[in-house]
C-alpha positions, 0 to 999 in steps of 0.5 A, spaced: 500 500 500 501 507 499 502 511 505 505 518 507 511 516 511 515 520 517 522 517 518 524 522 523 522 528 527 521 534 523 516 538 519 510 536 514 514 538 508 519 532 510 513 527 509 513 523 502 509 518 499 512 511 499 510 503 499 509 500 506 507 493 508 499 492 509 498 492 516 494 486 519 489 487 525 490 484 531 485 482 537 479 487 537 482 491 531 479 492 524 483 494 518 480 500 514 480 501 506 481 509 507 477 513 503 478 520 507 482 522 513 482 529 516 488 533 518 488 536 525 493 540 529 496 535 533 498 531 526 504 537 526 505 536 533 506 529 533 511 530 527 515 534 531 516 529 536 512 533 541 505 529 542 504 525 548 504 519 543 510 518 539 509 512 534 515 508 532 518 510 525 516 510 520 509 512 521 503 516 517 500 521 521 492 522 521 488 521 527 481 520 524 479 516 518 473 514 514 472 508 509 470 501 508 472 495 513 477 490 509 478 485 515 477 484 522 481 481 528 479 476 533 474 478 538 470 483 533 463 482 533 459 488 531 463 490 524 464 485 518 468 486 512 464 491 507 461 496 513 462 503 511 465 506 518 469 512 521 474 511 526 478 515 531 486 513 530 492 514 534 496 515 528 496 512 521 490 515 517 494 518 511 495 511 508 491 507 503 489 502 509 490 503 516 488 499 523 483 502 528 480 499 534 473 496 533 471 500 540 473 507 537 470 505 530 462 507 528 458 504 522 456 510 518 449 511 514 449 509 507 446 516 506 453 519 509 458 521 504 465 518 505 468 525 505 463 527 510 465 521 515 472 523 514 471 530 516 466 527 522 469 523 528 475 527 531 472 534 531 465 532 532 466 527 538 472 532 541 467 537 541 461 533 543 464 530 549 467 537 551 460 540 551 455 535 553 459 531 558 465 536 561 461 543 560 454 540 561 451 545 557 443 545 557 437 547 553 436 555 554 443 556 556 448 561 552 455 558 549 461 562 547 465 558 542 472 561 540 475 559 534 468 558 531 470 557 524 475 551 525 474 544 525 472 543 532 469 550 533 464 549 528 462 543 531 461 546 537 457 551 534 452 546 531 452 541 537 450 547 542 444 549 537 442 541 537 442 542 545 438 548 545 443 553 547 444 560 544 450 560 541 455 566 540 460 565 535 467 568 536 472 568 530 478 573 527 475 575 520 468 576 517 469 570 512 470 566 518 464 568 522 460 568 516 461 560 516 459 560 523 453 563 522 451 558 516 452 553 521 447 556 526 450 561 530 445 566 533 450 572 535 457 573 532 463 577 535 469 579 531 475 579 536 479 582 531 475 589 532 474 590 539 474 587 546 471 580 547 469 581 554 465 587 552 462 584 546 460 578 550 457 583 555 453 587 550 450 581 547 448 578 554 445 584 557 451 584 562 450 577 565 455 574 561 455 567 558 453 560 562 459 556 558 465 558 554 468 553 549 476 554 548 480 551 543 485 557 542 488 559 549 492 565 550 489 572 551 483 569 548 482 564 554 482 570 559 477 574 556 473 568 555 474 567 563 472 574 564 466 573 560 462 568 564 456 569 568 455 567 575 456 559 576 459 559 568 464 554 566 469 554 561 472 548 557 479 548 555 480 543 549 486 546 546 492 552 546 494 554 539 494 561 541 498 559 548 497 556 554 494 560 559 496 561 567 489 561 571 489 565 578 485 561 583 482 567 585 478 569 578 474 562 579 472 564 586 469 571 585 463 569 581 463 561 582 466 560 576 469 553 573 475 551 568 475 544 566 479 541 561 476 536 556 481 530 552 477 525 547 482 519 549 479 520 556 472 518 554 475 512 549 479 509 555 476 511 561 468 513 559 467 508 553 459 508 554 459 516 554 464 516 548 459 511 544 453 515 546 456 521 543 458 518 537 451 515 536 447 522 538 452 525 533 450 520 527 443 521 529 443 529 529 447 528 522 441 523 519 436 529 522 440 534 518 442 538 524 449 538 523 454 538 517 461 538 517 464 544 513 470 541 508 474 547 505 479 542 501 480 535 499 487 533 497 491 527 494 495 523 499 502 526 496 499 533 498 498 531 505 504 535 508 501 541 504 494 540 508 497 540 515 501 546 513 494 550 511 491 548 517 497 550 522 498 556 518 491 558 519 489 559 512 483 554 512 477 554 515 473 548 516 476 541 515 481 539 510 481 532 507 486 527 505 484 522 500 488 516 498 485 515 491 488 521 489 482 526 488 484 533 488 480 539 491 473 536 490 467 539 493 465 536 500 
């Protein structure tokens, strides 16, 4: 099979398409014929050797994928070859075939294009567990989403709406805010045009928001924390803008809470919630409540370029890598 391989810690430009042996599924695993794999910020961190998972060389990046089950290992009861699936991966999705744990793999409806499925599991599952389980968002509450045009941000916007919340989307450009509005955001904030806190308070009559979803970090985290209402909570899912430090007194003053959310926790320690999240998301997709935004589809040989587009913030929505060689297809 062909795979986009990393032979040493470095950057995305070092990746090359090469022949690699087809992996065999072990107990509890499935072999997936890859149709589409989405790009994530964590791919670049792993390539640099700074991610918590350090695969043996050579390896392929790609932490989520969609395709068709080609083979099943021992003990796999709910999947059979030929099933159309999506899955969360530790790595390996930027290849013609990849291994996945059956427990991390979901059958997808026949009506779901493989491109939608490839853009789906990482962003939507990460956002769902953060909003539903960590943030405990309830119908009628207000949700502030930072980085609202990114993959996880747009997913959080849609999830907040599906749960019955008022969603305030915050992003850095009018184009990105237009994407968030098209995916259901009730109110829009351009944090390049003024103080985030003041804009949130103006929209909420001075009350603040019940919950903030933060994949950005840095100074925006502090502004979002100050934007919380009494008893508000902020869920941290990423730090692309820097890792903030939190003085404890800022939590006590208005009974606020800061929580982190990490998808692998639910995969390994709260599997029931992980599986419930996946099923609820697929139900919402079938009902037309959520749809991933796919900005570009690139062939395997341009996988490094796709990673750079994301890390340099030159794309909104999801970027897909298609091993069949398709280029710039509509999502």
